[in-house]
TORBA-596407 format. One record per residue (C-alpha): residue in three letters; x, y, z. Coordinates in Angstrom, 2 decimals, decimal comma, padded with zeros to 5 digits, always signed. Example, Ala and Ser with C-alpha at 12.3 -4.5 7.8 and 13.67 -1.06 7.14 Angstrom:
BEGIN
<sedren residuo="ala" px="+012,30" py="-004,50" pz="+007,80"/>
<sedren residuo="ser" px="+013,67" py="-001,06" pz="+007,14"/>
This chain:
BEGIN
<sedren residuo="met" px="+009,25" py="+001,06" pz="+015,54"/>
<sedren residuo="arg" px="+007,75" py="-001,39" pz="+018,00"/>
<sedren residuo="gly" px="+005,23" py="-000,57" pz="+020,70"/>
<sedren residuo="glu" px="+001,50" py="-000,58" pz="+020,11"/>
<sedren residuo="pro" px="+000,60" py="-001,62" pz="+016,54"/>
<sedren residuo="leu" px="-001,11" py="+000,88" pz="+014,33"/>
<sedren residuo="leu" px="-003,07" py="-001,86" pz="+012,55"/>
<sedren residuo="arg" px="-003,85" py="-005,32" pz="+013,89"/>
<sedren residuo="val" px="-005,69" py="-008,00" pz="+011,92"/>
<sedren residuo="glu" px="-006,96" py="-010,86" pz="+014,08"/>
<sedren residuo="asp" px="-008,11" py="-014,22" pz="+012,68"/>
<sedren residuo="leu" px="-009,70" py="-012,42" pz="+009,75"/>
<sedren residuo="ala" px="-012,01" py="-014,10" pz="+007,26"/>
<sedren residuo="phe" px="-012,91" py="-012,11" pz="+004,16"/>
<sedren residuo="gly" px="-014,93" py="-012,56" pz="+001,01"/>
<sedren residuo="tyr" px="-017,95" py="-011,56" pz="-001,04"/>
<sedren residuo="gly" px="-021,37" py="-012,43" pz="+000,29"/>
<sedren residuo="ala" px="-021,44" py="-016,12" pz="+001,11"/>
<sedren residuo="arg" px="-018,15" py="-016,79" pz="-000,69"/>
<sedren residuo="ile" px="-015,17" py="-016,87" pz="+001,68"/>
<sedren residuo="val" px="-011,95" py="-015,94" pz="-000,12"/>
<sedren residuo="gly" px="-009,59" py="-016,10" pz="+002,85"/>
<sedren residuo="ala" px="-009,67" py="-017,05" pz="+006,52"/>
<sedren residuo="gly" px="-007,49" py="-017,19" pz="+009,62"/>
<sedren residuo="val" px="-005,35" py="-014,24" pz="+008,52"/>
<sedren residuo="gly" px="-003,57" py="-012,28" pz="+011,23"/>
<sedren residuo="phe" px="-000,78" py="-009,70" pz="+011,23"/>
<sedren residuo="ala" px="+000,14" py="-006,31" pz="+012,66"/>
<sedren residuo="val" px="+001,60" py="-003,13" pz="+011,18"/>
<sedren residuo="phe" px="+003,49" py="-000,70" pz="+013,40"/>
<sedren residuo="pro" px="+004,04" py="+003,04" pz="+012,88"/>
<sedren residuo="gly" px="+006,98" py="+003,52" pz="+010,55"/>
<sedren residuo="glu" px="+006,78" py="-000,04" pz="+009,21"/>
<sedren residuo="val" px="+006,35" py="-001,27" pz="+005,64"/>
<sedren residuo="leu" px="+004,57" py="-004,63" pz="+005,28"/>
<sedren residuo="cys" px="+004,74" py="-006,12" pz="+001,80"/>
<sedren residuo="leu" px="+002,03" py="-008,58" pz="+000,73"/>
<sedren residuo="leu" px="+003,01" py="-011,14" pz="-001,88"/>
<sedren residuo="gly" px="+000,92" py="-013,80" pz="-003,55"/>
<sedren residuo="pro" px="-000,17" py="-015,17" pz="-006,93"/>
<sedren residuo="asn" px="-003,14" py="-013,84" pz="-008,86"/>
<sedren residuo="gly" px="-006,43" py="-014,86" pz="-007,29"/>
<sedren residuo="cys" px="-005,01" py="-015,51" pz="-003,82"/>
<sedren residuo="gly" px="-007,22" py="-012,87" pz="-002,16"/>
<sedren residuo="lys" px="-004,95" py="-009,80" pz="-001,90"/>
<sedren residuo="thr" px="-007,48" py="-007,35" pz="-003,34"/>
<sedren residuo="thr" px="-010,34" py="-008,75" pz="-001,24"/>
<sedren residuo="leu" px="-008,18" py="-008,47" pz="+001,86"/>
<sedren residuo="phe" px="-007,36" py="-004,85" pz="+001,04"/>
<sedren residuo="lys" px="-011,04" py="-004,02" pz="+000,51"/>
<sedren residuo="thr" px="-011,79" py="-005,48" pz="+003,93"/>
<sedren residuo="leu" px="-009,03" py="-003,45" pz="+005,58"/>
<sedren residuo="leu" px="-010,46" py="-000,33" pz="+003,92"/>
<sedren residuo="gly" px="-013,98" py="-001,06" pz="+005,16"/>
<sedren residuo="leu" px="-015,33" py="-001,55" pz="+001,64"/>
<sedren residuo="leu" px="-016,23" py="-005,14" pz="+002,54"/>
<sedren residuo="pro" px="-017,32" py="-006,33" pz="+006,00"/>
<sedren residuo="ala" px="-015,12" py="-008,86" pz="+007,77"/>
<sedren residuo="arg" px="-016,70" py="-012,32" pz="+007,59"/>
<sedren residuo="ala" px="-015,03" py="-013,26" pz="+010,88"/>
<sedren residuo="gly" px="-012,28" py="-011,89" pz="+013,08"/>
<sedren residuo="arg" px="-011,41" py="-008,23" pz="+013,57"/>
<sedren residuo="val" px="-009,57" py="-005,28" pz="+012,05"/>
<sedren residuo="leu" px="-008,28" py="-002,96" pz="+014,76"/>
<sedren residuo="val" px="-006,63" py="+000,45" pz="+014,44"/>
<sedren residuo="glu" px="-004,68" py="+001,55" pz="+017,52"/>
<sedren residuo="gly" px="-006,47" py="-001,15" pz="+019,49"/>
<sedren residuo="glu" px="-009,99" py="-000,17" pz="+018,45"/>
<sedren residuo="ser" px="-012,23" py="-002,26" pz="+016,18"/>
<sedren residuo="val" px="-013,14" py="-000,33" pz="+013,03"/>
<sedren residuo="ala" px="-016,30" py="-002,37" pz="+012,37"/>
<sedren residuo="arg" px="-018,57" py="+000,46" pz="+013,50"/>
<sedren residuo="trp" px="-016,42" py="+003,40" pz="+012,52"/>
<sedren residuo="pro" px="-018,08" py="+006,00" pz="+010,28"/>
<sedren residuo="arg" px="-016,70" py="+005,98" pz="+006,75"/>
<sedren residuo="ala" px="-015,24" py="+009,46" pz="+007,18"/>
<sedren residuo="arg" px="-013,23" py="+008,47" pz="+010,24"/>
<sedren residuo="leu" px="-011,86" py="+005,38" pz="+008,53"/>
<sedren residuo="ala" px="-010,93" py="+007,42" pz="+005,44"/>
<sedren residuo="arg" px="-009,07" py="+009,95" pz="+007,61"/>
<sedren residuo="thr" px="-007,05" py="+007,16" pz="+009,21"/>
<sedren residuo="ile" px="-006,37" py="+004,75" pz="+006,32"/>
<sedren residuo="ala" px="-005,66" py="+006,10" pz="+002,84"/>
<sedren residuo="tyr" px="-005,76" py="+003,99" pz="-000,32"/>
<sedren residuo="val" px="-003,29" py="+004,34" pz="-003,18"/>
<sedren residuo="pro" px="-004,47" py="+002,51" pz="-006,32"/>
<sedren residuo="gln" px="-002,36" py="+001,59" pz="-009,31"/>
<sedren residuo="ala" px="-001,49" py="+004,56" pz="-011,51"/>
<sedren residuo="his" px="-004,22" py="+005,34" pz="-014,00"/>
<sedren residuo="ala" px="-005,21" py="+007,98" pz="-016,52"/>
<sedren residuo="ala" px="-008,09" py="+010,11" pz="-015,27"/>
<sedren residuo="leu" px="-010,95" py="+011,02" pz="-017,60"/>
<sedren residuo="phe" px="-010,88" py="+014,74" pz="-016,82"/>
<sedren residuo="pro" px="-007,96" py="+017,14" pz="-017,27"/>
<sedren residuo="phe" px="-007,43" py="+018,06" pz="-013,63"/>
<sedren residuo="ser" px="-004,12" py="+019,62" pz="-012,67"/>
<sedren residuo="val" px="-001,82" py="+017,63" pz="-010,42"/>
<sedren residuo="arg" px="-002,51" py="+020,12" pz="-007,63"/>
<sedren residuo="glu" px="-006,26" py="+019,54" pz="-007,98"/>
<sedren residuo="val" px="-005,78" py="+015,75" pz="-007,87"/>
<sedren residuo="val" px="-003,72" py="+016,02" pz="-004,70"/>
<sedren residuo="leu" px="-006,25" py="+018,43" pz="-003,15"/>
<sedren residuo="met" px="-008,91" py="+015,73" pz="-003,61"/>
<sedren residuo="gly" px="-007,15" py="+013,83" pz="-000,84"/>
<sedren residuo="arg" px="-008,57" py="+016,36" pz="+001,63"/>
<sedren residuo="ala" px="-012,17" py="+015,27" pz="+000,96"/>
<sedren residuo="ser" px="-012,36" py="+013,11" pz="+004,11"/>
<sedren residuo="arg" px="-011,46" py="+016,13" pz="+006,25"/>
<sedren residuo="met" px="-013,92" py="+018,57" pz="+004,69"/>
<sedren residuo="arg" px="-017,61" py="+019,10" pz="+005,41"/>
<sedren residuo="pro" px="-019,98" py="+017,93" pz="+002,67"/>
<sedren residuo="phe" px="-020,16" py="+020,44" pz="-000,22"/>
<sedren residuo="ala" px="-017,53" py="+022,68" pz="+001,44"/>
<sedren residuo="ser" px="-014,76" py="+024,27" pz="-000,60"/>
<sedren residuo="pro" px="-011,13" py="+023,63" pz="+000,31"/>
<sedren residuo="gly" px="-009,85" py="+026,08" pz="+002,88"/>
<sedren residuo="arg" px="-006,42" py="+027,42" pz="+003,73"/>
<sedren residuo="ala" px="-005,50" py="+024,33" pz="+005,76"/>
<sedren residuo="asp" px="-006,54" py="+022,04" pz="+002,89"/>
<sedren residuo="his" px="-004,40" py="+023,92" pz="+000,37"/>
<sedren residuo="ala" px="-001,47" py="+023,93" pz="+002,80"/>
<sedren residuo="ala" px="-001,75" py="+020,16" pz="+003,29"/>
<sedren residuo="ala" px="-001,84" py="+019,61" pz="-000,48"/>
<sedren residuo="glu" px="+001,24" py="+021,79" pz="-001,00"/>
<sedren residuo="ala" px="+003,06" py="+019,94" pz="+001,80"/>
<sedren residuo="ala" px="+002,23" py="+016,59" pz="+000,19"/>
<sedren residuo="leu" px="+003,49" py="+017,77" pz="-003,20"/>
<sedren residuo="ala" px="+006,72" py="+018,91" pz="-001,58"/>
<sedren residuo="ala" px="+007,11" py="+015,67" pz="+000,40"/>
<sedren residuo="leu" px="+006,90" py="+013,62" pz="-002,79"/>
<sedren residuo="gly" px="+009,21" py="+016,00" pz="-004,66"/>
<sedren residuo="ile" px="+006,64" py="+016,84" pz="-007,34"/>
<sedren residuo="gly" px="+005,89" py="+020,48" pz="-006,57"/>
<sedren residuo="his" px="+007,16" py="+021,37" pz="-010,04"/>
<sedren residuo="leu" px="+004,32" py="+019,29" pz="-011,52"/>
<sedren residuo="ala" px="+001,55" py="+021,11" pz="-009,64"/>
<sedren residuo="glu" px="+000,19" py="+022,98" pz="-012,66"/>
<sedren residuo="arg" px="+000,68" py="+020,14" pz="-015,12"/>
<sedren residuo="val" px="-002,36" py="+018,27" pz="-016,41"/>
<sedren residuo="tyr" px="-002,58" py="+014,91" pz="-014,64"/>
<sedren residuo="thr" px="-003,51" py="+013,04" pz="-017,84"/>
<sedren residuo="glu" px="-000,40" py="+014,37" pz="-019,59"/>
<sedren residuo="ile" px="+002,33" py="+013,36" pz="-017,14"/>
<sedren residuo="ser" px="+004,17" py="+010,04" pz="-017,09"/>
<sedren residuo="gly" px="+002,99" py="+006,91" pz="-015,33"/>
<sedren residuo="gly" px="+005,61" py="+007,28" pz="-012,61"/>
<sedren residuo="glu" px="+004,64" py="+010,91" pz="-012,05"/>
<sedren residuo="arg" px="+000,97" py="+009,92" pz="-011,84"/>
<sedren residuo="gln" px="+001,78" py="+007,30" pz="-009,22"/>
<sedren residuo="leu" px="+003,65" py="+009,87" pz="-007,14"/>
<sedren residuo="ala" px="+000,68" py="+012,23" pz="-007,49"/>
<sedren residuo="leu" px="-001,66" py="+009,51" pz="-006,20"/>
<sedren residuo="ile" px="+000,61" py="+008,94" pz="-003,21"/>
<sedren residuo="ala" px="+000,65" py="+012,69" pz="-002,59"/>
<sedren residuo="arg" px="-003,15" py="+012,72" pz="-002,78"/>
<sedren residuo="ala" px="-003,30" py="+010,06" pz="-000,08"/>
<sedren residuo="leu" px="-000,71" py="+011,86" pz="+002,02"/>
<sedren residuo="ala" px="-002,65" py="+015,14" pz="+001,83"/>
<sedren residuo="gly" px="-005,42" py="+013,54" pz="+003,90"/>
<sedren residuo="glu" px="-002,94" py="+013,13" pz="+006,78"/>
<sedren residuo="pro" px="-003,62" py="+009,40" pz="+007,32"/>
<sedren residuo="arg" px="-001,83" py="+007,14" pz="+009,77"/>
<sedren residuo="leu" px="-001,75" py="+004,16" pz="+007,39"/>
<sedren residuo="leu" px="-001,33" py="+003,79" pz="+003,62"/>
<sedren residuo="val" px="-002,73" py="+000,78" pz="+001,77"/>
<sedren residuo="met" px="-001,10" py="+000,55" pz="-001,66"/>
<sedren residuo="asp" px="-002,28" py="-001,83" pz="-004,38"/>
<sedren residuo="glu" px="+000,70" py="-002,73" pz="-006,59"/>
<sedren residuo="pro" px="+002,08" py="+000,83" pz="-006,62"/>
<sedren residuo="thr" px="+004,83" py="-000,08" pz="-009,10"/>
<sedren residuo="ala" px="+002,61" py="-001,93" pz="-011,61"/>
<sedren residuo="ser" px="+003,20" py="-000,85" pz="-015,23"/>
<sedren residuo="leu" px="+006,03" py="+001,50" pz="-014,26"/>
<sedren residuo="asp" px="+009,43" py="+001,42" pz="-015,93"/>
<sedren residuo="phe" px="+012,56" py="+000,39" pz="-014,05"/>
<sedren residuo="gly" px="+013,54" py="+003,91" pz="-012,95"/>
<sedren residuo="asn" px="+010,07" py="+004,92" pz="-011,83"/>
<sedren residuo="gln" px="+009,71" py="+001,70" pz="-009,83"/>
<sedren residuo="ala" px="+012,85" py="+002,66" pz="-007,91"/>
<sedren residuo="arg" px="+011,58" py="+006,22" pz="-007,35"/>
<sedren residuo="val" px="+008,24" py="+005,03" pz="-005,99"/>
<sedren residuo="leu" px="+009,85" py="+002,44" pz="-003,70"/>
<sedren residuo="gly" px="+012,25" py="+005,09" pz="-002,43"/>
<sedren residuo="gln" px="+009,35" py="+007,39" pz="-001,60"/>
<sedren residuo="ile" px="+007,62" py="+004,56" pz="+000,28"/>
<sedren residuo="arg" px="+010,71" py="+004,18" pz="+002,47"/>
<sedren residuo="arg" px="+010,79" py="+007,93" pz="+003,11"/>
<sedren residuo="leu" px="+007,12" py="+007,98" pz="+004,10"/>
<sedren residuo="ser" px="+007,62" py="+005,14" pz="+006,56"/>
<sedren residuo="ala" px="+010,55" py="+007,05" pz="+008,05"/>
<sedren residuo="arg" px="+008,07" py="+009,83" pz="+008,85"/>
<sedren residuo="gly" px="+006,10" py="+007,38" pz="+011,00"/>
<sedren residuo="leu" px="+003,42" py="+006,20" pz="+008,58"/>
<sedren residuo="gly" px="+002,47" py="+002,55" pz="+008,45"/>
<sedren residuo="val" px="+002,40" py="+001,12" pz="+004,92"/>
<sedren residuo="val" px="+000,81" py="-002,06" pz="+003,57"/>
<sedren residuo="leu" px="+001,57" py="-002,68" pz="-000,09"/>
<sedren residuo="ser" px="+001,16" py="-005,50" pz="-002,56"/>
<sedren residuo="thr" px="+003,52" py="-006,34" pz="-005,38"/>
<sedren residuo="his" px="+004,25" py="-009,14" pz="-007,80"/>
<sedren residuo="asp" px="+008,02" py="-008,65" pz="-007,52"/>
<sedren residuo="pro" px="+009,59" py="-010,29" pz="-004,43"/>
<sedren residuo="gly" px="+012,69" py="-008,19" pz="-005,03"/>
<sedren residuo="his" px="+010,70" py="-005,10" pz="-004,09"/>
<sedren residuo="ala" px="+010,17" py="-006,50" pz="-000,61"/>
<sedren residuo="phe" px="+013,93" py="-006,68" pz="-000,12"/>
<sedren residuo="leu" px="+014,21" py="-003,05" pz="-001,25"/>
<sedren residuo="cys" px="+011,52" py="-001,38" pz="+000,85"/>
<sedren residuo="ala" px="+009,81" py="-003,74" pz="+003,32"/>
<sedren residuo="asp" px="+010,49" py="-004,35" pz="+006,99"/>
<sedren residuo="arg" px="+008,35" py="-007,47" pz="+006,91"/>
<sedren residuo="val" px="+006,65" py="-009,56" pz="+004,26"/>
<sedren residuo="ala" px="+003,43" py="-011,59" pz="+004,34"/>
<sedren residuo="leu" px="+002,86" py="-014,43" pz="+001,89"/>
<sedren residuo="leu" px="-000,76" py="-015,09" pz="+000,93"/>
<sedren residuo="arg" px="-001,64" py="-018,35" pz="-000,76"/>
<sedren residuo="glu" px="-005,22" py="-019,51" pz="-001,40"/>
<sedren residuo="gly" px="-006,54" py="-017,00" pz="+001,12"/>
<sedren residuo="ala" px="-004,27" py="-018,08" pz="+003,97"/>
<sedren residuo="leu" px="-000,99" py="-016,78" pz="+005,34"/>
<sedren residuo="ala" px="+001,89" py="-018,93" pz="+004,13"/>
<sedren residuo="gly" px="+004,62" py="-016,93" pz="+005,85"/>
<sedren residuo="leu" px="+005,17" py="-013,76" pz="+007,84"/>
<sedren residuo="gly" px="+008,45" py="-012,18" pz="+008,87"/>
<sedren residuo="ala" px="+011,55" py="-010,34" pz="+007,70"/>
<sedren residuo="pro" px="+012,20" py="-010,62" pz="+003,94"/>
<sedren residuo="ala" px="+015,54" py="-012,38" pz="+004,40"/>
<sedren residuo="glu" px="+013,86" py="-015,03" pz="+006,57"/>
<sedren residuo="ile" px="+010,66" py="-015,55" pz="+004,57"/>
<sedren residuo="leu" px="+011,67" py="-015,06" pz="+000,93"/>
<sedren residuo="thr" px="+013,64" py="-018,22" pz="+000,29"/>
<sedren residuo="pro" px="+013,79" py="-020,23" pz="-002,94"/>
<sedren residuo="glu" px="+011,66" py="-022,91" pz="-001,31"/>
<sedren residuo="ser" px="+008,92" py="-020,58" pz="-000,03"/>
<sedren residuo="leu" px="+008,70" py="-018,70" pz="-003,32"/>
<sedren residuo="glu" px="+008,46" py="-021,93" pz="-005,30"/>
<sedren residuo="arg" px="+005,59" py="-023,07" pz="-003,06"/>
<sedren residuo="leu" px="+003,93" py="-019,67" pz="-003,49"/>
<sedren residuo="tyr" px="+004,22" py="-019,30" pz="-007,26"/>
<sedren residuo="gly" px="+004,64" py="-022,89" pz="-008,45"/>
<sedren residuo="val" px="+007,91" py="-022,29" pz="-010,30"/>
<sedren residuo="pro" px="+011,56" py="-022,68" pz="-009,23"/>
<sedren residuo="val" px="+012,99" py="-019,35" pz="-008,01"/>
<sedren residuo="ala" px="+016,56" py="-018,17" pz="-007,49"/>
<sedren residuo="val" px="+017,19" py="-015,68" pz="-004,65"/>
<sedren residuo="val" px="+020,53" py="-013,97" pz="-005,22"/>
<sedren residuo="pro" px="+021,99" py="-011,41" pz="-002,75"/>
<sedren residuo="leu" px="+023,94" py="-008,69" pz="-004,51"/>
<sedren residuo="gly" px="+027,27" py="-007,43" pz="-003,27"/>
<sedren residuo="gly" px="+027,85" py="-004,02" pz="-001,74"/>
<sedren residuo="gly" px="+024,45" py="-003,80" pz="-000,07"/>
<sedren residuo="ala" px="+022,74" py="-003,40" pz="-003,43"/>
<sedren residuo="gly" px="+019,82" py="-005,62" pz="-002,44"/>
<sedren residuo="thr" px="+018,61" py="-009,05" pz="-003,49"/>
<sedren residuo="val" px="+017,35" py="-010,27" pz="-006,84"/>
<sedren residuo="cys" px="+014,58" py="-012,88" pz="-007,14"/>
<sedren residuo="thr" px="+014,17" py="-014,48" pz="-010,53"/>
<sedren residuo="pro" px="+012,22" py="-017,52" pz="-011,77"/>
<sedren residuo="arg" px="+014,12" py="-020,42" pz="-013,28"/>
<sedren residuo="leu" px="+012,64" py="-021,10" pz="-016,68"/>
<sedren residuo="pro" px="+011,56" py="-024,71" pz="-017,34"/>
């Protein structure tokens, strides 16, 4: 996994206009690695993601991909390299799942061009990789939330990116679909993709992440392996409530739960 990082963030400051939301943030993501970002509401996770995606300019510091600053990259090149997976949502138009996934090829197509053979092949490969080929002809607005989330991941994968940025990919999903999405994230990283994801459940980091970054008030409050960083003390400092961290037997993972006052 180690070697040259796919993504490196150096002393990054980020925000909106004159308002600085976070500063001094630095981390790296290697090919095949999952980095999980944890933090309370309002800590700057979304603003950080928008800066990584080039939607907001860095206020200070640098974002580098494979050692090269992306500050002057054309939007199309950045979109081909870093794909964004939003939270599952219901689209307004009744596209088929195949059509939604095919939209992920937009960054690799000429303006106003129609999808070609290579684009359709990439979309079919992404559907197969996520195990949702049987949903290809289904209407996207009529499938379940978990299926929509997998379709959005397939859409990102169809663009053949090197890095996935995922904003709370398990939000609003039921217990089973959360497990399916986290399992797919592990499989994608095993194929060599770098993944940065945010979640509100520290237990998810134990399930799918190689490393975890804690963001509090726009600054890094911890960075390292989940077992080292996600302690009762660090989680209480992060969220302001007592937290129990309980390893489960038989390699079943670790449960993090707040202690009610």
